[in-house]
N, C-alpha and C positions, 0 to 999 in steps of 0.2 A: 471815373470819367466825370469831367467837370460839367456844368452846365453848358459852358460856352464850348467845350470840345464835342459835347452831345450835339447841338446846333449845327456847328461846322461840319461833323461826319453826316449828320441828317441831310445838310444842304448838298453835301459832295453826293450822297447817295441818289439824292432827286435828281441833281444833275445828270448823274452818269447812268441813271435808271438801274441802280443796284437792288434788283428784286431779293436777292439773298439776304442782304443785310437788312432791307426794309422788313422782311419775313422775321428775322431774327429778333427783332424788336417790338413785333407784334405778339398777339394772342397766338400760339403754337397750333390752333385748329384752323386756322384760314388756309384756304387753298390758294396757288400762286397766281389765279384767275382774280381772285379777291384783292391779293397784295397789288396786283398791277393796276387794278381799278383805283385803288385807294392812292397808289403811288400817282396817277395821272388828275386824281381829284385834288391832293396837295399840292401838285405843282402849280396847277392853276392859280392859286391863290398866295403861294409862298413868293414873296416878292424879290427875293434874293435869287431865286432860280432864274436863267437867262430868259429873256422873252423869246426867243426861237424853241426852248424847250417847252415853255409855258405854252405857247400857240401850237406846238406839236400836241401836248395833250389837250387842248380844247377840241382839235380835230379827232384825236383819240376816242374823247368821250363823245361828241358830236355822233360819229359814225356807229356808235352803239347805243346811241339813245339813252345815255345818261346825262346827269347833271353835275354842277358842282359839290363839294363835301359839304356844304350849307342848305343843299338842296334848291339854290338859286340858278337859274338860268345861266348858260355859256354866253361868254362874249361874243358877239357877231364878229364874223370875218371882218377885217379891217378896222373894226373898233378899237376900244381901249381895253387891256387887261386890267383886272381888279388890282386896287391900290393896296 
């Protein structure tokens, strides 16, 4: 798989919430809870994922008291998503 194909597949998995695929490309010992949290953290900062999915992930993380992948605060509701 080329780098471009990998990026396209990753973007599709983030957009659709394909946890099985995301788990298959990560460390094998991660629980699905960890994979799901990582997916939401990746979505927030992945600018090619739709804004609707990114906001969905912001709220999912906020409800669980989690932050972005880089440890930064989540954007405020009605604010701007990371660029």
